[in-house]
N, CA, C and O atoms as a MOPAC input file, in Angstrom:
PM7 MOZYME 1SCF
protein

 N      1.14600 1    -0.63500 1     0.16400 1
 C      0.10900 1     0.47000 1     0.09700 1
 C      0.47300 1     0.85300 1    -0.50800 1
 O      0.75900 1     0.23100 1    -1.53000 1
 N      0.76800 1     2.23400 1    -0.36500 1
 C      1.46400 1     3.76100 1    -0.92500 1
 C      0.73000 1     3.91500 1     0.33200 1
 O     -0.41900 1     3.51000 1     0.51100 1
 N      1.62100 1     4.66000 1     1.38700 1
 C      1.63500 1     6.29500 1     2.12600 1
 C      0.62700 1     6.81000 1     2.04500 1
 O     -0.14000 1     7.27600 1     2.88800 1
 N      0.59100 1     6.69600 1     0.41000 1
 C     -0.96400 1     8.04500 1     1.29000 1
 C     -1.77600 1     7.50500 1     1.97200 1
 O     -2.16800 1     7.59100 1     3.13600 1
 N     -2.16300 1     6.47200 1     0.43000 1
 C     -3.37500 1     5.64300 1     0.77700 1
 C     -3.57200 1     5.11600 1     2.23000 1
 O     -4.74000 1     5.08700 1     2.62000 1
 N     -2.67600 1     4.72600 1     3.02400 1
 C     -2.61900 1     4.57500 1     4.44100 1
 C     -2.75100 1     5.96500 1     5.12500 1
 O     -3.39900 1     5.87100 1     6.16700 1
 N     -2.26300 1     7.42500 1     4.80500 1
 C     -2.91000 1     7.89500 1     6.08600 1
 C     -4.24600 1     8.42500 1     5.89900 1
 O     -4.95200 1     8.73500 1     6.85900 1
 N     -4.59000 1     8.53000 1     4.77200 1
 C     -6.03500 1     8.39400 1     4.72300 1
 C     -7.27000 1     7.66600 1     4.84500 1
 O     -8.42700 1     8.07700 1     4.93100 1
 N     -6.83200 1     6.59400 1     4.83600 1
 C     -6.82900 1     5.19400 1     5.52200 1
 C     -7.50400 1     5.30300 1     7.17000 1
 O     -8.59900 1     4.81900 1     7.45300 1
 N     -6.94800 1     5.76200 1     7.79400 1
 C     -5.99100 1     6.18800 1     8.85500 1
 C     -6.57400 1     8.26200 1     9.74400 1
 O     -6.87000 1     8.78800 1    10.81800 1
 N     -6.42400 1     8.51300 1     8.58100 1
 C     -7.53600 1     9.50700 1     9.40000 1
 C     -9.52500 1     9.25100 1     9.37000 1
 O    -10.32000 1     9.80900 1    10.12500 1
 N     -9.89600 1     8.13200 1     8.11900 1
 C    -10.81100 1     8.05600 1     7.76400 1
 C    -11.50300 1     6.83000 1     9.17800 1
 O    -12.67700 1     6.58500 1     9.45900 1
 N    -10.38000 1     6.36100 1     9.72300 1
 C    -10.72200 1     4.88600 1    10.93500 1
 C    -10.58400 1     6.02800 1    12.64000 1
 O    -11.26700 1     5.83300 1    13.64500 1
 N     -9.43100 1     7.23500 1    12.46200 1
 C     -9.82300 1     8.09100 1    13.45100 1
 C    -11.48200 1     8.57100 1    12.86500 1
 O    -12.57500 1     8.29000 1    13.35500 1
 N    -11.21800 1     9.21800 1    11.89900 1
 C    -12.43500 1     9.84100 1    11.75300 1
 C    -14.50800 1     9.05200 1    12.38100 1
 O    -15.56900 1     9.46900 1    12.84600 1
 N    -13.98100 1     8.01800 1    12.00600 1
 C    -14.57300 1     6.83700 1    12.11000 1
 C    -15.27500 1     6.83500 1    13.98400 1
 O    -16.38700 1     6.74700 1    14.50600 1
 N    -13.57700 1     7.01500 1    14.53700 1
 C    -14.18600 1     7.43100 1    15.88800 1
 C    -15.15200 1     8.64400 1    16.37100 1
 O    -16.08400 1     9.14900 1    16.99800 1
 N    -14.29100 1     8.63300 1    15.67900 1
 C    -14.79400 1    10.62100 1    17.00300 1
 C    -15.73400 1    10.42700 1    16.12200 1
 O    -15.57500 1    11.41500 1    15.40500 1
 N    -16.61300 1     9.83400 1    15.67200 1
 C    -18.06000 1    10.31400 1    15.52500 1
 C    -18.36300 1     8.72300 1    16.30600 1
 O    -19.10700 1     9.05600 1    17.22900 1
 N    -18.21100 1     7.46800 1    16.39600 1
 C    -18.36300 1     6.90500 1    17.22700 1
 C    -17.98400 1     7.52700 1    18.73300 1
 O    -19.15300 1     7.39900 1    19.09800 1
 N    -17.50800 1     7.94300 1    19.60000 1
 C    -18.04900 1     9.11300 1    20.59400 1
 C    -19.15300 1    10.05100 1    20.69200 1
 O    -20.22400 1     9.85000 1    21.26600 1
 N    -18.75500 1    11.17500 1    20.02700 1
 C    -19.74200 1    11.87600 1    19.74800 1
 C    -21.48700 1    10.46700 1    19.85900 1
 O    -22.42100 1    10.65200 1    20.63900 1
 N    -21.39000 1     9.12700 1    18.76300 1
 C    -22.83200 1     9.24900 1    19.44500 1
 C    -23.32000 1     8.94200 1    20.58300 1
 O    -24.46000 1     9.13900 1    21.00200 1
 N    -22.00800 1     8.21300 1    21.33200 1
 C    -22.20400 1     7.44000 1    22.72400 1
 C    -21.83000 1     8.17900 1    22.96800 1
 O    -20.84700 1     8.00100 1    22.24800 1
 N    -21.44500 1     9.91700 1    23.84500 1
 C    -22.13200 1    10.54900 1    24.04100 1
 C    -23.29300 1    11.00300 1    24.55300 1
 O    -23.79000 1    11.13500 1    25.67200 1
 N    -23.68600 1    11.27100 1    23.06800 1
 C    -24.85300 1    12.07100 1    22.84600 1
 C    -26.64300 1    11.48300 1    23.39700 1
 O    -27.70600 1    11.87100 1    23.88200 1
 N    -25.82900 1    10.16400 1    22.80800 1
 C    -26.89300 1     8.67200 1    23.56600 1
 C    -26.71400 1     9.68200 1    24.77800 1
 O    -26.91500 1    10.88900 1    24.64300 1
 N    -26.41300 1     9.23400 1    25.68900 1
 C    -25.78900 1     9.44200 1    27.06600 1
 C    -26.74800 1    10.41700 1    27.34900 1
 O    -27.83200 1    10.08300 1    27.82800 1
 N    -26.40400 1    11.90100 1    27.04300 1
 C    -26.90600 1    13.34100 1    27.34800 1
 C    -28.12400 1    13.69100 1    27.03900 1
 O    -28.73100 1    14.66600 1    27.48300 1
 N    -28.61600 1    12.66600 1    26.04100 1
 C    -30.25100 1    12.40600 1    26.33100 1
 C    -31.10200 1    12.15800 1    27.10900 1
 O    -32.15700 1    12.60400 1    27.55900 1
 N    -30.02100 1    10.84700 1    27.23300 1
 C    -31.11500 1    10.03800 1    28.69500 1
 C    -30.66900 1    10.43000 1    29.78500 1
 O    -30.97400 1     9.87800 1    30.84200 1
 N    -29.71600 1    11.65100 1    29.69000 1
 C    -29.73800 1    12.11000 1    31.39400 1
 C    -30.41900 1    13.53900 1    31.34100 1
 O    -30.80400 1    14.16800 1    32.32700 1
 N    -30.48400 1    13.86200 1    30.28500 1
 C    -31.92200 1    14.63100 1    30.16900 1
 C    -33.39400 1    14.87700 1    29.76800 1
 O    -33.99100 1    15.93000 1    29.54000 1
 N    -33.98800 1    12.99200 1    29.74500 1
 C    -35.12500 1    12.67800 1    29.43400 1
 C    -35.59400 1    12.02100 1    31.23900 1
 O    -36.59000 1    11.42600 1    31.64900 1
 N    -34.99900 1    12.24400 1    31.56000 1
 C    -35.32200 1    11.32800 1    33.53800 1
 C    -35.56200 1    12.07600 1    34.34300 1
 O    -34.69300 1    12.82500 1    34.79000 1
 N    -36.77100 1    12.09000 1    34.74800 1
 C    -36.90000 1    13.02100 1    35.99300 1
 C    -35.90400 1    12.52500 1    37.42400 1
 O    -35.87000 1    13.47200 1    38.21000 1
 N    -35.29700 1    11.60100 1    37.82100 1
 C    -34.03200 1    11.48300 1    38.33900 1
 C    -33.12600 1    11.27500 1    38.06900 1
 O    -32.56500 1    10.23400 1    37.72900 1
 N    -32.47800 1    13.41900 1    38.30800 1
 C    -30.93900 1    12.96600 1    37.88700 1
 C    -29.82600 1    12.29000 1    38.72600 1
 O    -28.70700 1    12.67600 1    38.38900 1
 N    -29.83400 1    11.72200 1    39.35400 1
 C    -29.28400 1    10.54500 1    39.39100 1
 C    -29.15000 1     9.32200 1    39.07800 1
 O    -28.05400 1     8.76300 1    39.11200 1
 N    -30.59400 1     8.55000 1    38.61800 1
 C    -30.20100 1     7.83500 1    38.29600 1
 C    -29.84200 1     8.75600 1    36.05600 1
 O    -28.96100 1     8.57800 1    35.21500 1
 N    -30.79300 1     9.40300 1    36.09500 1
 C    -29.54200 1    10.83500 1    35.30000 1
 C    -28.05400 1    10.01400 1    34.61800 1
 O    -27.74900 1     9.11000 1    33.84000 1
 N    -27.59600 1    10.76800 1    35.28000 1
 C    -26.22600 1    11.01800 1    36.17100 1
 C    -25.15300 1     9.73000 1    35.74800 1
 O    -24.00400 1     9.63400 1    35.31600 1
 N    -26.08300 1     8.96200 1    36.08400 1
 C    -25.40300 1     7.23800 1    36.38300 1
 C    -25.44600 1     6.20800 1    34.60300 1
 O    -24.51800 1     5.49500 1    34.22000 1
 N    -26.50400 1     6.39500 1    33.98400 1
 C    -26.56500 1     5.96600 1    32.54700 1
 C    -25.69900 1     6.76100 1    31.64200 1
 O    -25.24300 1     6.21600 1    30.63600 1
 N    -25.32200 1     8.51800 1    32.02200 1
 C    -24.38100 1     9.13400 1    30.93000 1
 C    -23.29200 1     8.38900 1    31.25200 1
 O    -22.80400 1     7.63700 1    30.40900 1
 N    -22.82400 1     8.48500 1    32.37600 1
 C    -21.58700 1     7.55800 1    32.46900 1
 C    -21.54200 1     6.08100 1    31.68600 1
 O    -20.50400 1     5.42900 1    31.80500 1
 N    -22.50000 1     5.60500 1    30.98900 1
 C    -22.54300 1     4.33600 1    30.51700 1
 C    -21.83400 1     4.75600 1    29.55800 1
 O    -20.90300 1     4.03400 1    29.20200 1
 N    -22.11900 1     6.35100 1    28.69500 1
 C    -21.75100 1     6.60500 1    27.47100 1
 C    -20.22300 1     6.39600 1    27.28000 1
 O    -19.48100 1     5.83800 1    26.47200 1
 N    -20.04700 1     7.64300 1    29.24700 1
 C    -18.31500 1     8.14000 1    28.77000 1
 C    -17.71700 1     6.42800 1    28.74700 1
 O    -16.99000 1     6.01500 1    27.84400 1
 N    -18.13900 1     5.65300 1    29.80300 1
 C    -17.46300 1     4.38800 1    29.73000 1
 C    -17.59800 1     3.45000 1    27.97100 1
 O    -16.69600 1     2.82100 1    27.41800 1
 N    -18.53100 1     3.59800 1    27.64400 1
 C    -18.49100 1     3.13800 1    26.20700 1
 C    -16.84300 1     4.22600 1    25.14700 1
 O    -16.16800 1     3.62500 1    24.31100 1
 N    -16.62500 1     5.47500 1    25.43000 1
 C    -16.23500 1     6.11200 1    25.29400 1
 C    -14.16300 1     4.93500 1    25.16700 1
 O    -13.29600 1     4.51900 1    24.39900 1
 N    -14.68100 1     5.05000 1    26.86800 1
 C    -12.97400 1     4.37000 1    27.45700 1
 C    -12.65600 1     3.36400 1    27.37000 1
 O    -11.43800 1     3.19500 1    27.43400 1
 N    -13.79400 1     1.78200 1    27.12300 1
 C    -12.94200 1     0.72900 1    26.22000 1
 C    -13.48500 1     0.09400 1    24.73300 1
 O    -13.75700 1    -0.93000 1    24.10600 1
 N    -13.43800 1     1.04700 1    24.71800 1
 C    -14.28900 1     1.08900 1    22.46800 1
 C    -12.69700 1     1.96900 1    23.21400 1
 O    -12.77500 1     1.50500 1    24.35200 1
 N    -12.13000 1     2.37400 1    23.22400 1
 C    -10.82300 1     2.75700 1    22.76800 1
 C    -10.72900 1     4.07600 1    21.87800 1
 O     -9.69200 1     4.59200 1    21.46000 1
 N    -12.15100 1     4.54700 1    21.66000 1
 C    -13.27000 1     5.18900 1    20.48500 1
 C    -13.35200 1     7.01000 1    20.84700 1
 O    -14.19800 1     7.47500 1    21.61200 1
 N    -12.03500 1     8.06700 1    19.94600 1
 C    -11.28100 1     9.40100 1    20.17300 1
 C    -12.53500 1    10.49100 1    20.42800 1
 O    -13.40200 1    10.78400 1    19.60500 1
 N    -12.41000 1    10.94900 1    21.63000 1
 C    -13.20300 1    11.24900 1    21.99500 1
 C    -12.46300 1    13.25400 1    22.22800 1
 O    -11.41900 1    13.39500 1    22.86600 1
 N    -13.17900 1    14.49900 1    21.63500 1
 C    -12.52900 1    15.45000 1    21.45000 1
 C    -12.05700 1    15.50900 1    22.48900 1
 O    -10.88100 1    15.18200 1    22.64300 1
 N    -12.71100 1    15.87600 1    23.36700 1
 C    -12.31400 1    16.55500 1    25.09600 1
 C    -11.19300 1    16.06500 1    25.41300 1
 O    -10.32900 1    16.90500 1    25.66500 1
 N    -10.91300 1    15.05000 1    25.48600 1
 C    -10.13800 1    14.37600 1    26.37400 1
 C     -8.72500 1    13.40900 1    25.31200 1
 O     -8.02300 1    12.42000 1    25.52600 1
 N     -8.89100 1    14.40600 1    24.14900 1
 C     -7.96800 1    14.25700 1    22.87100 1
 C     -6.03800 1    15.94300 1    22.46100 1
 O     -4.91200 1    16.17400 1    22.02000 1
 N     -8.10800 1    16.72700 1    23.60000 1
 C     -7.69800 1    18.04000 1    22.87500 1
 C     -6.21400 1    18.34100 1    24.07800 1
 O     -5.70700 1    19.46200 1    24.06300 1
 N     -5.49400 1    16.96600 1    25.30000 1
 C     -4.31300 1    17.64000 1    25.59200 1
 C     -3.49200 1    17.29200 1    25.51100 1
 O     -2.65600 1    17.55800 1    26.37500 1
 N     -3.27500 1    16.73700 1    24.78600 1
 C     -1.88200 1    16.18900 1    23.65700 1
 C     -1.98000 1    17.24200 1    22.86200 1
 O     -0.98900 1    17.34900 1    22.14000 1
 N     -2.60300 1    17.88000 1    22.74200 1
 C     -2.41600 1    19.27600 1    20.72400 1
 C     -0.70000 1    20.00000 1    21.50500 1
 O     -0.27900 1    20.67800 1    22.44200 1
 N     -0.28600 1    19.28900 1    20.37400 1
 C      1.19600 1    20.20400 1    20.01900 1
 C      0.80100 1    21.34500 1    19.56500 1
 O     -0.01100 1    21.02200 1    18.69800 1
 N      0.86400 1    22.70600 1    19.59600 1
 C      1.63700 1    23.85200 1    19.47200 1
 C      2.68300 1    24.03900 1    18.52700 1
 O      3.30900 1    25.09800 1    18.50200 1

């Protein structure tokens, strides 16, 4: 495989992982907002964060600290 193709595949893979992280967090946030009991909502929101960590997804707020200027 050419180096350019490998770089493109890596970018697409990272974009897909970032998109899935956003989906997991948005589902958790939606559940948090829809449940009347805020403690239960907070516990259910952590499921979204847990999915990000377990699956190694690329959540922007978790990776922004590694930005080198």
